[in-house]
Kinemage of the C-alpha trace (Angstrom):
@kinemage 1
@onewidth
@group {chain A} dominant
@subgroup {mainchain}
@vectorlist {calphas} color= white
{ca unk a 1} P 38.011 20.210 -37.065
{ca unk a 2} L 41.658 19.055 -37.152
{ca unk a 3} L 42.346 20.817 -33.859
{ca unk a 4} L 39.293 19.111 -32.354
{ca unk a 5} L 40.620 15.690 -33.412
{ca unk a 6} L 43.968 16.451 -31.785
{ca unk a 7} L 42.196 17.594 -28.624
{ca unk a 8} L 40.073 14.419 -28.454
{ca unk a 9} L 43.145 12.233 -29.035
{ca unk a 10} L 45.045 13.948 -26.229
{ca unk a 11} L 42.029 13.666 -23.975
{ca unk a 12} L 41.661 9.922 -24.628
{ca unk a 13} L 45.362 9.385 -23.913
{ca unk a 14} L 44.842 11.143 -20.593
{ca unk a 15} L 41.832 8.983 -19.728
{ca unk a 16} L 43.474 5.617 -20.422
{ca unk a 17} L 45.789 5.521 -17.366
{ca unk a 18} L 43.086 6.957 -15.131
{ca unk a 19} L 40.579 4.308 -16.105
{ca unk a 20} L 43.044 1.432 -16.452
{ca unk a 21} L 44.695 2.104 -13.133
{ca unk a 22} L 41.516 1.377 -11.184
{ca unk a 23} L 39.704 -0.990 -13.512
{ca unk a 24} L 40.945 -4.068 -11.684
{ca unk a 25} L 39.165 -3.175 -8.452
{ca unk a 26} L 36.138 -1.430 -9.961
{ca unk a 27} L 34.121 -3.741 -12.191
{ca unk a 28} L 31.369 -1.102 -12.603
{ca unk a 29} L 33.271 1.120 -15.054
{ca unk a 30} L 31.143 -0.041 -17.976
{ca unk a 31} L 27.982 0.564 -15.972
{ca unk a 32} L 29.136 4.084 -15.098
{ca unk a 33} L 29.650 4.845 -18.788
{ca unk a 34} L 26.392 3.354 -20.045
{ca unk a 35} L 24.179 4.571 -17.188
{ca unk a 36} L 24.808 8.240 -17.856
{ca unk a 37} L 22.362 10.914 -18.936
{ca unk a 38} L 21.902 12.164 -22.500
{ca unk a 39} L 20.231 15.432 -23.488
{ca unk a 40} L 19.081 16.964 -26.758
{ca unk a 41} L 18.289 20.669 -27.141
{ca unk a 42} L 17.138 22.700 -30.139
{ca unk a 43} L 17.160 26.484 -30.401
{ca unk a 44} L 15.740 28.291 -33.413
{ca unk a 45} L 16.134 32.056 -33.773
{ca unk a 46} L 15.189 34.668 -36.313
{ca unk a 47} L 17.162 37.925 -36.024
{ca unk a 48} L 16.544 41.125 -37.972
{ca unk a 49} L 18.997 44.041 -37.990
{ca unk a 50} L 18.481 47.487 -39.535
{ca unk a 51} L 21.686 49.481 -38.995
{ca unk a 52} L 22.656 52.783 -40.586
{ca unk a 53} L 25.757 52.523 -42.747
{ca unk a 54} L 24.807 49.212 -44.369
{ca unk a 55} L 23.091 49.036 -47.744
{ca unk a 56} L 21.047 45.963 -46.750
{ca unk a 57} L 19.197 44.845 -43.642
{ca unk a 58} L 20.162 41.529 -42.056
{ca unk a 59} L 17.721 38.648 -41.921
{ca unk a 60} L 19.198 35.645 -40.118
{ca unk a 61} L 17.311 32.408 -39.587
{ca unk a 62} L 19.447 29.896 -37.704
{ca unk a 63} L 18.967 26.789 -35.604
{ca unk a 64} L 21.254 25.010 -33.172
{ca unk a 65} L 21.148 21.316 -32.386
{ca unk a 66} L 22.955 20.449 -29.145
{ca unk a 67} L 23.716 16.896 -28.030
{ca unk a 68} L 25.439 16.079 -24.761
{ca unk a 69} L 26.122 13.098 -22.537
{ca unk a 70} L 27.310 12.797 -18.939
{ca unk a 71} L 28.545 9.477 -17.652
{ca unk a 72} L 27.768 8.107 -14.238
{ca unk a 73} L 30.340 8.356 -11.446
{ca unk a 74} L 33.112 5.777 -11.165
{ca unk a 75} L 35.632 6.000 -8.331
{ca unk a 76} L 34.702 9.713 -8.098
{ca unk a 77} L 35.444 10.227 -11.818
{ca unk a 78} L 32.912 11.200 -14.474
{ca unk a 79} L 33.085 12.570 -18.006
{ca unk a 80} L 30.993 14.941 -20.096
{ca unk a 81} L 30.858 15.651 -23.813
{ca unk a 82} L 28.811 18.163 -25.798
{ca unk a 83} L 28.451 18.661 -29.542
{ca unk a 84} L 26.754 21.578 -31.326
{ca unk a 85} L 25.711 21.999 -34.935
{ca unk a 86} L 24.455 25.380 -36.176
{ca unk a 87} L 22.727 25.591 -39.536
{ca unk a 88} L 20.923 28.233 -41.546
{ca unk a 89} L 17.200 27.856 -42.216
{ca unk a 90} L 15.947 29.411 -45.473
{ca unk a 91} L 17.213 32.967 -44.815
{ca unk a 92} L 20.936 33.758 -44.904
{ca unk a 93} L 21.017 37.479 -45.661
{ca unk a 94} L 23.544 38.434 -42.977
{ca unk a 95} L 27.236 38.696 -42.196
{ca unk a 96} L 28.125 36.073 -39.573
{ca unk a 97} L 31.345 37.927 -38.615
{ca unk a 98} L 34.873 36.796 -37.832
{ca unk a 99} L 35.701 36.265 -41.503
{ca unk a 100} L 33.143 33.433 -41.770
{ca unk a 101} L 31.033 34.957 -44.551
{ca unk a 102} L 33.175 36.798 -47.130
{ca unk a 103} L 31.197 38.720 -49.709
{ca unk a 104} L 28.412 39.712 -47.300
{ca unk a 105} L 29.788 43.002 -46.011
{ca unk a 106} L 26.655 44.791 -47.241
{ca unk a 107} L 24.819 43.237 -44.285
{ca unk a 108} L 25.167 44.002 -40.548
{ca unk a 109} L 26.763 41.297 -38.393
{ca unk a 110} L 24.673 38.547 -36.816
{ca unk a 111} L 27.390 36.483 -35.156
{ca unk a 112} L 25.904 33.025 -35.695
{ca unk a 113} L 28.090 31.225 -38.270
{ca unk a 114} L 26.993 27.767 -39.379
{ca unk a 115} L 29.105 24.716 -38.632
{ca unk a 116} L 29.815 21.945 -36.145
{ca unk a 117} L 31.696 22.314 -32.897
{ca unk a 118} L 32.979 20.030 -30.174
{ca unk a 119} L 31.705 22.421 -27.556
{ca unk a 120} L 32.765 20.639 -24.383
{ca unk a 121} L 34.732 17.526 -23.475
{ca unk a 122} L 36.012 17.234 -19.942
{ca unk a 123} L 36.733 14.923 -17.058
{ca unk a 124} L 35.496 15.611 -13.512
{ca unk a 125} L 36.977 14.333 -10.295
{ca unk a 126} L 34.918 15.003 -7.137
{ca unk a 127} L 36.711 14.138 -3.913
{ca unk a 128} L 35.017 13.353 -0.629
{ca unk a 129} L 36.698 16.394 0.952
{ca unk a 130} L 34.742 19.070 -0.994
{ca unk a 131} L 37.308 19.451 -3.787
{ca unk a 132} L 36.431 19.141 -7.464
{ca unk a 133} L 38.740 19.103 -10.483
{ca unk a 134} L 37.558 19.650 -14.062
{ca unk a 135} L 40.038 19.046 -16.880
{ca unk a 136} L 39.369 19.627 -20.574
{ca unk a 137} L 37.204 21.830 -22.785
{ca unk a 138} L 34.579 23.490 -20.611
{ca unk a 139} L 32.341 26.447 -19.944
{ca unk a 140} L 33.519 28.816 -17.234
{ca unk a 141} L 30.849 31.055 -15.743
{ca unk a 142} L 31.952 33.533 -13.080
{ca unk a 143} L 29.479 35.733 -11.178
{ca unk a 144} L 27.248 37.578 -13.669
{ca unk a 145} L 29.553 36.736 -16.641
{ca unk a 146} L 30.772 40.349 -16.890
{ca unk a 147} L 34.403 39.238 -16.995
{ca unk a 148} L 34.302 35.516 -17.819
{ca unk a 149} L 31.303 33.850 -19.475
{ca unk a 150} L 30.028 31.568 -22.208
{ca unk a 151} L 28.471 34.148 -24.598
{ca unk a 152} L 25.331 32.037 -24.268
{ca unk a 153} L 23.124 34.328 -26.351
{ca unk a 154} L 24.936 33.397 -29.553
{ca unk a 155} L 24.247 30.040 -31.164
{ca unk a 156} L 27.850 28.832 -30.843
{ca unk a 157} L 29.001 29.748 -27.346
{ca unk a 158} L 32.448 30.414 -25.920
{ca unk a 159} L 34.347 27.640 -24.137
{ca unk a 160} L 37.824 27.201 -22.686
{ca unk a 161} L 40.546 24.542 -22.793
{ca unk a 162} L 42.092 24.189 -19.367
{ca unk a 163} L 41.469 23.061 -15.818
{ca unk a 164} L 39.238 24.329 -13.026
{ca unk a 165} L 39.605 23.571 -9.337
{ca unk a 166} L 36.713 24.379 -6.971
{ca unk a 167} L 36.231 23.786 -3.277
{ca unk a 168} L 33.787 24.480 -0.456
{ca unk a 169} L 36.260 23.249 2.146
{ca unk a 170} L 36.791 26.750 3.537
{ca unk a 171} L 33.967 27.807 5.834
{ca unk a 172} L 31.329 29.983 4.105
{ca unk a 173} L 33.521 30.255 1.002
{ca unk a 174} L 33.177 28.907 -2.542
{ca unk a 175} L 36.667 29.116 -4.062
{ca unk a 176} L 37.375 28.687 -7.771
{ca unk a 177} L 40.618 28.716 -9.740
{ca unk a 178} L 40.932 28.137 -13.496
{ca unk a 179} L 43.941 27.912 -15.765
{ca unk a 180} L 43.162 28.338 -19.477
{ca unk a 181} L 45.479 27.878 -22.476
{ca unk a 182} L 42.928 28.269 -25.311
{ca unk a 183} L 39.758 30.320 -25.713
{ca unk a 184} L 37.283 28.827 -28.205
{ca unk a 185} L 35.360 31.831 -29.476
{ca unk a 186} L 31.870 32.010 -30.969
{ca unk a 187} L 33.088 32.077 -34.592
{ca unk a 188} L 34.379 28.486 -34.542
{ca unk a 189} L 37.582 26.911 -35.814
{ca unk a 190} L 36.716 27.881 -39.390
{ca unk a 191} L 37.366 31.522 -38.543
{ca unk a 192} L 40.842 33.093 -38.363
{ca unk a 193} L 39.755 34.613 -35.023
{ca unk a 194} L 37.878 31.578 -33.762
{ca unk a 195} L 40.543 30.487 -31.294
{ca unk a 196} L 42.949 32.396 -29.055
{ca unk a 197} L 46.045 30.892 -27.459
{ca unk a 198} L 46.387 32.373 -23.986
{ca unk a 199} L 48.037 31.931 -20.622
{ca unk a 200} L 45.123 32.884 -18.364
{ca unk a 201} L 44.398 32.546 -14.651
{ca unk a 202} L 41.011 33.156 -13.006
{ca unk a 203} L 40.779 33.289 -9.211
{ca unk a 204} L 37.355 33.895 -7.685
{ca unk a 205} L 36.105 33.449 -4.101
{ca unk a 206} L 32.489 33.916 -2.965
{ca unk a 207} L 32.360 34.537 0.798
{ca unk a 208} L 29.006 34.464 2.584
{ca unk a 209} L 28.819 37.297 5.111
{ca unk a 210} L 25.397 36.143 6.328
{ca unk a 211} L 22.203 34.694 4.851
{ca unk a 212} L 21.540 37.843 2.798
{ca unk a 213} L 24.963 39.209 1.852
{ca unk a 214} L 28.082 37.930 0.124
{ca unk a 215} L 31.340 39.403 -1.140
{ca unk a 216} L 33.380 38.108 -4.083
{ca unk a 217} L 37.030 39.179 -4.453
{ca unk a 218} L 38.615 38.162 -7.764
{ca unk a 219} L 41.783 38.268 -9.846
{ca unk a 220} L 41.848 37.675 -13.612
{ca unk a 221} L 45.161 37.585 -15.505
{ca unk a 222} L 45.153 37.322 -19.308
{ca unk a 223} L 48.254 36.865 -21.456
{ca unk a 224} L 47.409 36.557 -25.169
{ca unk a 225} L 49.983 34.791 -27.313
{ca unk a 226} L 48.894 36.264 -30.676
{ca unk a 227} L 50.322 39.785 -31.215
{ca unk a 228} L 47.058 40.775 -32.929
{ca unk a 229} L 45.220 40.165 -29.622
{ca unk a 230} L 47.951 41.499 -27.332
{ca unk a 231} L 45.849 44.547 -26.370
{ca unk a 232} L 43.644 42.121 -24.410
{ca unk a 233} L 46.559 41.076 -22.177
{ca unk a 234} L 45.415 42.518 -18.857
{ca unk a 235} L 45.465 42.074 -15.092
{ca unk a 236} L 42.160 42.808 -13.323
{ca unk a 237} L 41.617 42.885 -9.573
{ca unk a 238} L 38.239 43.620 -8.030
{ca unk a 239} L 35.459 42.756 -5.623
{ca unk a 240} L 31.695 42.393 -5.849
{ca unk a 241} L 29.237 42.647 -2.961
{ca unk a 242} L 25.609 41.585 -3.294
{ca unk a 243} L 22.680 41.270 -0.939
{ca unk a 244} L 19.101 42.228 -0.230
{ca unk a 245} L 17.154 44.315 2.259
{ca unk a 246} L 13.476 44.464 3.105
{ca unk a 247} L 11.627 47.595 1.947
{ca unk a 248} L 7.983 47.706 2.963
{ca unk a 249} L 6.211 44.719 1.470
{ca unk a 250} L 9.001 44.234 -1.055
{ca unk a 251} L 12.708 43.469 -1.259
{ca unk a 252} L 15.551 45.519 -2.712
{ca unk a 253} L 18.401 43.521 -4.265
{ca unk a 254} L 21.667 45.483 -4.208
{ca unk a 255} L 24.947 44.968 -6.065
{ca unk a 256} L 28.116 47.007 -5.820
{ca unk a 257} L 31.294 46.174 -7.730
{ca unk a 258} L 34.669 47.836 -8.245
{ca unk a 259} L 37.706 46.673 -10.214
{ca unk a 260} L 40.976 48.103 -11.422
{ca unk a 261} L 42.761 46.941 -14.556
{ca unk a 262} L 46.243 47.452 -15.979
{ca unk a 263} L 48.203 46.231 -18.976
{ca unk a 264} L 49.979 42.889 -18.667
{ca unk a 265} L 52.473 40.707 -20.536
{ca unk a 266} L 52.969 41.902 -24.142
{ca unk a 267} L 50.205 44.539 -24.199
{ca unk a 268} L 51.531 47.395 -26.387
{ca unk a 269} L 49.658 50.057 -24.362
{ca unk a 270} L 50.668 51.120 -20.858
{ca unk a 271} L 47.459 52.047 -19.021
{ca unk a 272} L 45.335 51.839 -15.886
{ca unk a 273} L 41.542 51.943 -15.881
{ca unk a 274} L 38.753 51.406 -13.370
{ca unk a 275} L 35.365 49.703 -13.416
{ca unk a 276} L 32.396 50.101 -11.129
{ca unk a 277} L 28.794 48.952 -11.175
{ca unk a 278} L 26.002 49.804 -8.737
{ca unk a 279} L 22.602 48.201 -9.147
{ca unk a 280} L 19.360 48.323 -7.146
{ca unk a 281} L 16.290 46.280 -8.091
{ca unk a 282} L 13.154 46.755 -5.996
{ca unk a 283} L 10.682 43.866 -6.115
{ca unk a 284} L 7.470 45.656 -5.208
{ca unk a 285} L 5.280 42.564 -5.389
{ca unk a 286} L 5.313 39.107 -6.850
{ca unk a 287} L 4.792 40.653 -10.286
{ca unk a 288} L 6.494 44.066 -10.573
{ca unk a 289} L 10.172 45.006 -10.117
{ca unk a 290} L 11.875 48.356 -10.764
{ca unk a 291} L 15.606 48.948 -11.000
{ca unk a 292} L 18.131 51.780 -11.279
{ca unk a 293} L 21.778 51.122 -12.180
{ca unk a 294} L 25.021 52.725 -13.268
{ca unk a 295} L 27.863 50.810 -14.910
{ca unk a 296} L 31.130 52.570 -15.731
{ca unk a 297} L 34.129 51.303 -17.719
{ca unk a 298} L 36.961 53.780 -17.388
{ca unk a 299} L 38.832 55.416 -20.241
{ca unk a 300} L 42.478 56.465 -20.437
{ca unk a 301} L 44.400 59.226 -22.136
{ca unk a 302} L 46.265 56.675 -24.258
{ca unk a 303} L 44.406 55.265 -27.307
{ca unk a 304} L 43.395 51.686 -26.579
{ca unk a 305} L 43.728 52.237 -22.836
{ca unk a 306} L 40.083 51.762 -21.834
{ca unk a 307} L 38.839 49.025 -19.513
{ca unk a 308} L 38.464 45.726 -21.409
{ca unk a 309} L 36.365 42.590 -20.879
{ca unk a 310} L 37.309 40.324 -23.837
{ca unk a 311} L 35.987 37.106 -22.229
{ca unk a 312} L 32.635 38.469 -21.077
{ca unk a 313} L 29.149 37.483 -22.115
{ca unk a 314} L 28.582 40.974 -23.484
{ca unk a 315} L 24.989 40.837 -24.745
{ca unk a 316} L 23.296 41.417 -21.332
{ca unk a 317} L 25.374 44.553 -20.739
{ca unk a 318} L 25.181 48.065 -22.258
{ca unk a 319} L 22.140 47.333 -24.372
{ca unk a 320} L 20.966 44.375 -26.415
{ca unk a 321} L 21.792 46.187 -29.661
{ca unk a 322} L 25.458 45.281 -28.909
{ca unk a 323} L 26.885 48.644 -29.895
{ca unk a 324} L 29.610 48.582 -27.223
{ca unk a 325} L 31.249 45.166 -27.641
{ca unk a 326} L 34.553 46.993 -27.232
{ca unk a 327} L 34.986 49.957 -24.906
{ca unk a 328} L 35.522 53.376 -26.548
{ca unk a 329} L 38.853 55.019 -25.732
{ca unk a 330} L 37.043 57.547 -23.531
{ca unk a 331} L 35.360 54.775 -21.564
{ca unk a 332} L 31.619 54.525 -21.116
{ca unk a 333} L 29.014 55.333 -18.471
{ca unk a 334} L 25.743 53.423 -18.806
{ca unk a 335} L 22.906 54.801 -16.686
{ca unk a 336} L 19.897 52.525 -17.050
{ca unk a 337} L 16.485 51.849 -15.568
{ca unk a 338} L 14.736 48.481 -15.621
{ca unk a 339} L 11.116 47.408 -15.256
{ca unk a 340} L 10.036 43.778 -14.991
{ca unk a 341} L 6.477 42.482 -14.856
{ca unk a 342} L 4.998 39.012 -14.760
{ca unk a 343} L 1.742 38.866 -16.732
{ca unk a 344} L 0.348 35.386 -16.279
{ca unk a 345} L 2.921 32.992 -17.714
{ca unk a 346} L 4.766 35.777 -19.548
{ca unk a 347} L 7.833 37.580 -18.183
{ca unk a 348} L 8.050 41.134 -19.531
{ca unk a 349} L 11.200 43.275 -19.308
{ca unk a 350} L 11.866 46.841 -20.403
{ca unk a 351} L 15.226 48.649 -20.106
{ca unk a 352} L 16.177 52.237 -20.969
{ca unk a 353} L 19.893 53.143 -21.348
{ca unk a 354} L 21.645 56.505 -21.516
{ca unk a 355} L 25.242 56.135 -22.758
{ca unk a 356} L 28.004 58.721 -22.371
{ca unk a 357} L 31.801 58.835 -22.239
{ca unk a 358} L 33.401 58.172 -18.853
{ca unk a 359} L 35.994 60.881 -19.562
{ca unk a 360} L 34.823 64.079 -21.213
{ca unk a 361} L 31.252 65.105 -21.977
{ca unk a 362} L 30.402 63.138 -25.120
{ca unk a 363} L 26.915 61.621 -25.311
{ca unk a 364} L 27.005 58.351 -27.266
{ca unk a 365} L 23.285 57.737 -27.498
{ca unk a 366} L 20.258 56.098 -25.905
{ca unk a 367} L 18.612 52.704 -26.201
{ca unk a 368} L 15.313 51.051 -25.333
{ca unk a 369} L 15.112 47.265 -24.980
{ca unk a 370} L 12.031 45.090 -24.549
{ca unk a 371} L 11.492 41.354 -24.146
{ca unk a 372} L 8.590 38.988 -23.539
{ca unk a 373} L 9.234 35.330 -22.795
{ca unk a 374} L 7.586 32.292 -21.338
{ca unk a 375} L 8.073 28.556 -20.970
{ca unk a 376} L 5.457 25.842 -21.329
{ca unk a 377} L 5.136 22.075 -20.896
{ca unk a 378} L 8.460 22.188 -18.975
{ca unk a 379} L 10.434 21.588 -22.188
{ca unk a 380} L 9.614 24.492 -24.482
{ca unk a 381} L 10.181 28.221 -24.491
{ca unk a 382} L 9.436 31.252 -26.631
{ca unk a 383} L 11.124 34.666 -26.529
{ca unk a 384} L 10.386 37.924 -28.334
{ca unk a 385} L 12.971 40.716 -28.052
{ca unk a 386} L 13.650 44.126 -29.530
{ca unk a 387} L 16.403 46.722 -29.205
{ca unk a 388} L 16.311 50.314 -30.480
{ca unk a 389} L 19.592 52.259 -30.321
{ca unk a 390} L 19.649 55.954 -31.242
{ca unk a 391} L 23.133 57.408 -31.805
{ca unk a 392} L 24.141 60.916 -30.751
{ca unk a 393} L 27.608 60.905 -32.394
{ca unk a 394} L 28.839 59.895 -35.837
{ca unk a 395} L 31.037 57.082 -34.465
{ca unk a 396} L 27.894 55.034 -33.748
{ca unk a 397} L 24.907 54.193 -35.929
{ca unk a 398} L 21.164 54.081 -35.353
{ca unk a 399} L 20.309 50.399 -34.976
{ca unk a 400} L 17.139 48.345 -34.656
{ca unk a 401} L 17.238 44.646 -33.796
{ca unk a 402} L 14.345 42.207 -33.515
{ca unk a 403} L 14.400 38.565 -32.393
{ca unk a 404} L 11.996 35.658 -32.301
{ca unk a 405} L 13.275 32.512 -30.580
{ca unk a 406} L 11.953 29.032 -29.826
{ca unk a 407} L 13.669 26.434 -27.625
{ca unk a 408} L 13.058 22.776 -26.852
{ca unk a 409} L 15.008 20.408 -24.606
{ca unk a 410} L 14.716 16.670 -23.956
């Protein structure tokens, strides 16, 4: 928490001249602060993991209390703060990962360590000319979170210290640039790997081709200061195109994406690797959708030279069992089919994955995922999920994961 106190102090010092400089001609500063909006959210989750290679199964029962407050606008300025506290409820038979639970290596990892976190604290400036500046600790969510995301599935998400500049001033274009100097990871400041010092730049532009199609070119440059994380120092350039076409009485949503990545800064490995993702989801009616997709992260002849996405929200990709949080040296091809069905108020999803190496002929395994979720009374939600991974090689382990989750927001 010492680093959080230093961050808050620096943030307050920054705010003083901004507020004081205009206070004389804006008597409504106090009203802007007190007329803001507060929110409270609670998320409880039980997670069970049975994974070969561990002598015990994991049983994790955790809850997250989230409090946040956004001020009103004052001379185009506003501020936002968010605080999280994660605590264990009755069951704690799991390894929370990142060095946060020594002595529990007999259990599989459920990466939800307990503790408090200043999750976000930032200042927004929204100009009248379609420019917006955000400065401070913040979430950064780009496209489908495959390269930069908040790891929102875990109880303590990922946030970034830096600045973000966005604008809609260019016709049919939403342009975003972020500079980041610290990554606040899901393990929290109590973990030796809970924070990364970086020199990172994210440039992303969504260009509307027409009402149905858009293209997103992007550039992500990561320079990790810590030698232990230097393998994540990368430069990634790519583009994503998405749209939809009519097919009979339904609609097919299409996504195509390609990126190339190379080593950058102090990365000890000299490599080049490619990424591509093609996805088609056919909405046959208001209830049933069927999808077919292929995602490929390229491998390289050099060990450690596979395509990397260290800042991604990884859980939605390559199976919910989270067996591929880092890319194997030979890369990975994930061929998967998806079925979605709306049964009354329930949303049902089933996904089947077939995993293999991108280079060579190794089969890694298969996985079946299932979820059923619904919301009710506008404030509450329930989710049931399961993941069943079956390994085909000794480097991976058969894994079963089950979840039961409740949410409430006010």
